[in-house]
C-alpha positions as CSV (number, residue, x, y, z in Angstrom):
1,M,0.5,3.7,36.6
2,S,-0.3,0.1,35.5
3,A,-3.9,1.3,34.4
4,L,-2.2,3.8,32.1
5,A,0.0,1.1,30.7
6,I,-2.8,-1.2,30.1
7,G,-5.1,1.5,28.7
8,G,-2.1,2.4,26.3
9,L,-1.8,-1.1,25.3
10,L,-5.5,-1.7,24.6
11,T,-5.6,1.5,22.6
12,V,-2.8,0.3,20.4
13,L,-4.4,-3.0,19.9
14,F,-7.7,-1.4,19.2
15,I,-6.2,1.0,16.5
16,G,-4.1,-1.8,15.0
17,F,-7.3,-3.9,14.7
18,Q,-9.3,-1.0,13.1
19,I,-6.5,-0.4,10.5
20,H,-6.4,-4.1,9.7
21,S,-10.1,-4.2,9.3
22,E,-10.3,-1.1,7.1
23,T,-7.5,-2.5,4.9
24,V,-9.4,-5.8,4.5
25,H,-12.6,-4.0,3.7
26,L,-10.8,-1.7,1.0
27,V,-9.3,-4.7,-0.7
28,K,-12.8,-6.5,-0.6
29,L,-14.4,-3.4,-2.0
30,G,-11.9,-3.1,-4.8
31,R,-12.2,-6.7,-5.7
32,D,-16.0,-6.3,-5.8
33,V,-15.9,-3.1,-8.1
34,V,-13.4,-4.7,-10.4
35,T,-15.4,-7.9,-10.7
36,S,-18.9,-6.3,-11.0
37,H,-17.6,-4.0,-14.0
38,P,-15.7,-6.4,-16.4
39,E,-16.1,-3.7,-19.0
40,W,-13.3,-1.8,-17.5
41,I,-11.1,-4.7,-18.6
42,S,-12.1,-3.9,-22.3
43,T,-11.7,-0.4,-21.7
44,A,-8.3,-0.9,-20.5
45,L,-7.6,-3.0,-23.6
46,N,-8.9,-0.4,-25.8
47,Y,-6.8,2.3,-24.1
48,T,-3.6,0.4,-24.5
49,E,-4.4,-0.3,-28.0
50,G,-4.3,-4.2,-27.7
51,Q,-0.8,-4.1,-26.1
52,M,-2.3,-5.5,-22.8
53,R,-4.0,-8.8,-22.6
54,E,-6.3,-9.9,-19.8
55,H,-3.7,-12.4,-18.2
56,D,-1.2,-9.5,-18.2
57,I,-3.3,-7.5,-15.9
58,D,-1.8,-9.1,-12.7
59,Q,1.9,-8.2,-14.2
60,Y,0.6,-4.4,-14.5
61,I,-0.7,-4.4,-11.0
62,D,2.5,-5.9,-9.8
63,K,4.5,-3.1,-11.6
64,A,2.3,-0.4,-10.3
65,Y,3.0,-1.8,-6.8
66,Q,6.5,-1.7,-7.2
67,K,6.6,1.8,-8.7
68,G,4.5,3.1,-5.7
69,K,6.8,1.3,-3.4
70,D,9.9,2.9,-5.1
71,W,8.3,6.2,-5.1
72,L,7.6,5.9,-1.2
73,S,11.3,4.8,-0.7
74,S,12.7,7.7,-2.7
75,N,10.6,10.3,-0.9
76,I,10.9,9.0,2.6
77,R,14.4,10.7,2.5
78,S,12.9,14.1,2.4
79,I,11.3,13.4,5.8
80,A,14.6,12.6,7.6
81,D,17.2,15.3,8.4
82,P,19.7,15.6,5.6
83,K,22.5,15.6,8.2
84,D,21.5,12.1,9.4
85,P,21.9,9.6,6.5
86,E,21.6,6.7,8.9
87,R,18.1,7.7,10.0
88,A,17.0,8.1,6.4
89,D,18.3,4.5,5.6
90,Q,16.5,3.3,8.6
91,L,13.3,5.1,7.5
92,E,13.8,3.6,4.0
93,R,14.2,0.0,5.3
94,Q,11.0,0.3,7.5
95,V,9.1,1.5,4.6
96,N,10.4,-1.4,2.5
97,I,9.4,-3.9,5.1
98,V,5.9,-2.5,5.6
99,C,5.2,-2.4,1.9
């Protein structure tokens, strides 16, 4: 029984480490792609017709992050049972904590 518990704990730790390392890898990859192609910034500036300046890009990214977080929070209620609003509130809080 203890071997099963230890094996389960090690599996959870391994999966957690893998998720963390994949997330770090994706962030680094995204950073490298953006920094290796600065013409994307000029394309974004042309697309927004001069409304976006280079120092405003962080604000746009933050707004996109918030929109995604709000979208996840609003759609999480569809997963929970409509008869159990407490569970839906709990799931929404958990999503807000993770994001």
